[in-house]
C-alpha positions as a printed NumPy array, in Angstrom:
array([[106.285,  88.715,  46.844],
       [107.293,  89.015,  50.486],
       [110.775,  90.551,  50.721],
       [111.441,  89.968,  54.404],
       [110.487,  91.042,  57.878],
       [109.904,  94.771,  58.36 ],
       [109.041,  94.641,  62.086],
       [107.545,  92.623,  64.9  ],
       [105.439,  94.607,  67.359],
       [104.819,  93.952,  71.047],
       [103.105,  95.771,  73.904],
       [105.222,  97.625,  76.448],
       [104.454,  98.993,  79.912],
       [106.52 , 102.146,  79.564],
       [108.225, 103.425,  76.418],
       [111.028, 105.058,  78.402],
       [112.089, 101.905,  80.243],
       [111.702,  99.918,  77.023],
       [113.953, 102.412,  75.196],
       [116.561, 102.175,  77.936],
       [116.683,  98.374,  77.567],
       [116.639,  98.141,  73.759],
       [118.704, 101.232,  72.918],
       [120.982, 101.794,  75.906],
       [121.528,  98.15 ,  76.926],
       [121.197,  96.171,  73.663],
       [122.433,  98.978,  71.395],
       [119.473,  99.041,  68.989],
       [118.952, 102.657,  67.902],
       [115.522, 104.195,  68.302],
       [114.642, 104.826,  64.649],
       [111.148, 106.294,  64.987],
       [108.432, 106.949,  67.53 ],
       [105.025, 108.465,  66.915],
       [101.722, 108.909,  68.69 ],
       [ 98.521, 107.347,  67.416],
       [ 95.528, 109.426,  68.497],
       [ 93.014, 108.11 ,  65.951],
       [ 93.082, 104.787,  64.114],
       [ 92.388, 104.546,  60.384],
       [ 88.913, 103.265,  61.294],
       [ 88.223, 106.406,  63.333],
       [ 88.633, 104.949,  66.829],
       [ 90.166, 107.222,  69.46 ],
       [ 93.543, 105.94 ,  70.687],
       [ 96.246, 106.903,  73.164],
       [ 99.238, 104.946,  71.866],
       [102.961, 105.549,  71.44 ],
       [104.524, 103.35 ,  68.736],
       [108.349, 103.009,  68.875],
       [110.718, 101.288,  66.43 ],
       [114.248, 100.027,  67.168],
       [116.457,  99.284,  64.141],
       [118.261,  95.956,  63.761],
       [121.484,  95.595,  61.759],
       [119.661,  94.155,  58.733],
       [117.306,  97.158,  58.478],
       [114.297,  95.479,  60.097],
       [112.798,  96.67 ,  63.386],
       [111.502,  95.609,  66.77 ],
       [108.496,  97.772,  67.563],
       [106.517,  98.424,  70.726],
       [103.103,  99.866,  71.536],
       [102.601, 101.711,  74.801],
       [ 98.813, 101.792,  75.179],
       [ 98.05 , 102.656,  78.817],
       [ 94.284, 102.879,  78.262],
       [ 94.038,  99.327,  76.891],
       [ 94.259,  96.384,  79.313],
       [ 97.122,  93.979,  78.75 ],
       [ 98.498,  91.297,  81.059],
       [102.23 ,  91.826,  81.391],
       [103.857,  88.721,  82.852],
       [107.224,  87.023,  82.625],
       [106.969,  84.914,  79.468],
       [108.311,  81.385,  79.358],
       [110.983,  80.823,  76.698],
       [108.789,  78.219,  74.988],
       [105.795,  80.565,  74.813],
       [107.38 ,  83.743,  73.512],
       [110.921,  84.904,  72.993],
       [112.691,  87.227,  70.594],
       [115.95 ,  85.83 ,  69.164],
       [118.506,  88.285,  67.75 ],
       [121.666,  87.161,  65.944],
       [125.097,  88.436,  67.005],
       [128.732,  87.454,  66.418],
       [130.674,  85.505,  69.098],
       [132.641,  88.397,  70.711],
       [129.496,  90.489,  71.358],
       [127.765,  87.415,  72.816],
       [130.398,  87.133,  75.549],
       [130.458,  90.895,  76.123],
       [126.663,  91.121,  76.384],
       [126.576,  88.228,  78.852],
       [128.99 ,  90.109,  81.131],
       [127.115,  93.395,  80.571],
       [123.797,  91.807,  81.571],
       [125.245,  90.32 ,  84.759],
       [126.934,  93.624,  85.665],
       [123.695,  95.565,  85.067],
       [121.688,  93.238,  87.308],
       [119.467,  92.152,  84.417],
       [118.204,  88.553,  84.518],
       [120.879,  86.857,  82.372],
       [121.1  ,  83.145,  81.512],
       [123.407,  81.049,  79.353],
       [125.579,  80.328,  77.538],
       [123.394,  77.558,  76.085],
       [125.017,  75.293,  73.485],
       [122.272,  74.301,  71.035],
       [124.647,  72.448,  68.691],
       [124.401,  74.838,  65.752],
       [124.213,  78.074,  67.8  ],
       [125.214,  79.398,  71.228],
       [122.647,  81.557,  73.03 ],
       [122.258,  83.813,  76.045],
       [118.993,  85.091,  77.449],
       [117.787,  88.265,  79.133],
       [114.399,  89.374,  80.4  ],
       [113.288,  92.803,  79.205],
       [111.252,  95.215,  81.376],
       [107.997,  93.93 ,  79.832],
       [108.611,  90.277,  80.755],
       [109.733,  89.146,  77.297],
       [112.698,  86.779,  76.941],
       [115.355,  88.221,  74.635],
       [117.789,  85.69 ,  73.18 ],
       [121.096,  86.713,  71.677],
       [122.389,  83.887,  69.524],
       [125.459,  83.305,  67.362],
       [125.999,  80.676,  64.709],
       [128.783,  78.133,  65.176]])
């Protein structure tokens, strides 16, 4: 039986800039990071795999794989976004923090059952912070 989500994993350009956004800006602690030099099938790899812990114990994870081509581009909200739940006071505080930091910040969007704000991370992904009404 599936118990829940352990992690979602995405590519990143640079693990350091990704850590600064997810840990320093969003406040998600870096829980683990390890190098992958050989896959379980014996392929040579040059990958750094990082995990940021969410409040429910699940993770957002990133692969920095500089030797493997990947098209980093600003994603459209409808194509790919990562929505993270927060309470109302942090939503307002994070909106102000994003604006003050010069990070692309949009919102507050009233979706009827939730309010949301949006940031763009250094990899081009849209990050939504949302709170239930």
